[in-house]
Every structure is written in structure tokens, then in C-alpha cells.
C-alpha angles and dihedrals in degrees: 000000000000090000091052090051092053091048091050092049093049091047092050091049091050092050093049091047093050090047090053091049092051091048091051091047092053089056090053105042134074110219113221112209102176139011127208121198123195135165127233120175105313096336139087116236107208122192122193121200102209124190110245110220114237123210109256117254091356128108113240137187091210118116113244093240140033123207118213121193126199133171124215144141092259135031094235091053091049092053090048089053091052089057088065090062099057136057096228135068112260114244115195095177092097096052109134101170140041117191115195117201118231087237088070095046093049098048119028099001132237098276093095091052092050093048090052092049094048095044098043105094093201093062124080118235089217098076131118124252125206133172126214131234120202092349137076119251090235092054090050090057091053096058108114110232126228103203104033134043095229116055094215091052092055090053094049093047091047089054092049092048093049092049093051100041113022109025100216094111134029131187120260124198127210095252093051092047092049091050092051091050092052095045121097092201100059138024124223128261124200127191111246132222128199137182118244111203134005120337095219092051091048091059096049123094089220089072087076091062093071120084089213107051113235093200132022144144121261135186107241122183128296133296113230117217129206101205099316100332131086113266102169147310138264121214121228095270092050090046092055090048089051093058090044094054090044089055094235099107112128114179122348145152123240124187130192138181124257116242092274092057091230107091129040141218127200138211128202104217111223099170136020135173128188131191125185125186127177146178136181115237119184091340094310117112113220123192135191114206121191124183125186119192132182118193146164119241101246103171133013121186094161127106095249136135100227092187086076117082092217091059091052088049089053090054091050092049094049091050091045091057092049093049092050091048092050092051090049090051090051093050091046089054091051092051092045089055089040086227123130098209091147092064105240088151089061089052091055091046087062103032101036106022098163095051091042091059088050096051102026097106092047095043101101097032103045117354108048096063090057094057120126126210140203111197125194124177125188117195124191122189105212104178125023104153127231100274116123108201096182121100 
């Protein structure tokens, strides 16, 4: 019993000591939530979004974060230079978001950024990566949020919400992005963020005083990479089609015109399945793409009697044609960019291994643009209610 008492006392002392150490450490470190990386001339411009400690149980006019910018030849050197500007030790362990400026992707490529992230022991490998369009990464980190206290947190939660409920953007982690860049059978895709409104307004606290935000960040399509450099951009509709053809679409909403092309109806997609098979014949890759979707009729502005099976069949047929057209548009965009971001090369690596080895090195340069496709979509309306809107 005496031994148990000693063990309990020592354990309690250790817990209290560790708690005191952690409390002291929190008073000495600066927690970095997000990092922005831009390129200017021959230098990296690194922006750190650092959490600004607030006094406990006391109202404060201080903003919850501070953004520090520094320019240097390397990212590590830039971060070291930031440490000279603040009174606390920088702690990158809490970083949740890396925003790469389009200036990086268009000049030297994102490989250097990825290598730094994956080699830096203080950074987690489970962080989100975004790329900017028409805005610097550093400026994106300075936009004051409306729904969350920390700007980086609002961006991450927006990305998570969009992935779960709308399907136009999905999270990408550093290891996945690095693997796609290194692969010969697929090119990388990175979710894109833009600024809506004026940059100066976005950084002012007064922007929060308006019910309708005058400036805010918005996810907007996907940036297409050729190896590690920017090759082009997909709009939101193409982005959703991309995740559909990749078979990773979760929930989403698809709309289509009625037969008169004036009114629309919409389906909430609750299940989708995609299969792609390919083979090279006489140097020409040929692919068969089949997409099956199940959805609930969410909105119907058409003059249809949905109690009749033939009318439901008409809705399914109209949506089928639109889905097939959207997939064709996506593939056309990939061939226009001469960039196999969908991963048809990976399909050949599995389905036609011998021919793939023969043409692998020529795939992106010569073979991919010659590919031919047969697209079939099957749409099933599962739930459509019992309301008959026709007179």
C-alpha cells in the first residue's frame, strides 16, 4: 500500500510538472497556423500567419492573428528572418494550411515547396495545400474572415465543407501531390482560391461591419499542373466533372435544362460510380468511360407530371446527356492543355501494361492528344416525391 502511495505521488508530481512546462511553453512560442509562399524576382516571399495571443477573460481590440512577410533566397532562411521580428519562438507544428502563390507555380514550380514541407520535421504532412489565382498567397492570408476568428481556419473549413457537400473541390495533402507530380500516368491538380472584391478592403477590420461582405476569399476551380508547373485552370463545373470521372465525388448537385431550354431541374447526387478501361490499338489509345449516378430530384421547374414513369425517364435522359457533355468538355480541356490530369496513363498502365511500357515516355508529348473516348452515363432518379406540378 505504501508503494502504491509513492507511485501515485510521483505520478501526480510528474503530471503537474508537465502541465507547468506546457503552460510556460505556450507563453514563449508563437503558433503558426498558415504559411503563404510567393515568388518575386529570384527570391521566395514567405508569409506566416501567426496566432496573436488574447488576454484571458478580457475583451480586446487586437486581431486574432498577425501576418509577417519576409523575402529570402530560400524558404528556411525567410522563416528564420521572421523570427527576428517577434518576441516568441516560432512553432510550425500547428500549421494547417500552405497557400502557394501562382507566381511560384508559373516560374520555378511547386517542387521546391513540397520538398521543404516533406523534409521539415516541424511541419505535419497532414496539411492542406491551395494555390492562388490573381492574388498573392501572402495577401490571401491577410483577408479578415467573417465566420471564423482565424483566417486560415475559415479557408480550411470552407474546403472541408465544399468537399463533403458540393464536390467541386477536394483536399490534397503534400504526399499525394508529390506522388502525382512524379507519376508519368497522371498530372497533379490543386484546389484554387481567389479574392472577390478589393484587396485593401479585405484587409480592413471595417469590412466586418457590413452584413454583405465587400471582399472575401472563395474557392474557384482547380489549377492543372504539368509536372510541377501551372498548365491551366478548370472552372467549377469542370472541377466537379473531374472528381466525378475520378470516382471520388461524394455529394454534389447537378442541374439540367428542361426540353425547352428555359427552365431547370436539379438532382442531389447521393451515389456515383465510374469505371474507365483502355487499350492502345495501332498507336491510338482508346478508352471506354462509364458513369453511374443515383440522385434525388431536388428541384423541378419543368412542366412535367412526375407521377408518370415516362416523365421520370425523360428527366434521367436529359441529365444523362448533360453529364456526358460535361465529361466530354473536361476531356477536351485536358487534350487542349496536353495534360493528362485525369490519369488515363494510369489506366493503360493497368489495362494494357505491355503497350504502356512501349509508349510511356512518349505519352504526354505525343500519344495522349491522339486518344479517343467513348462516354456512357446512366442516371437514376431515386426519390422524386409525390407532388404533381402540372395542371
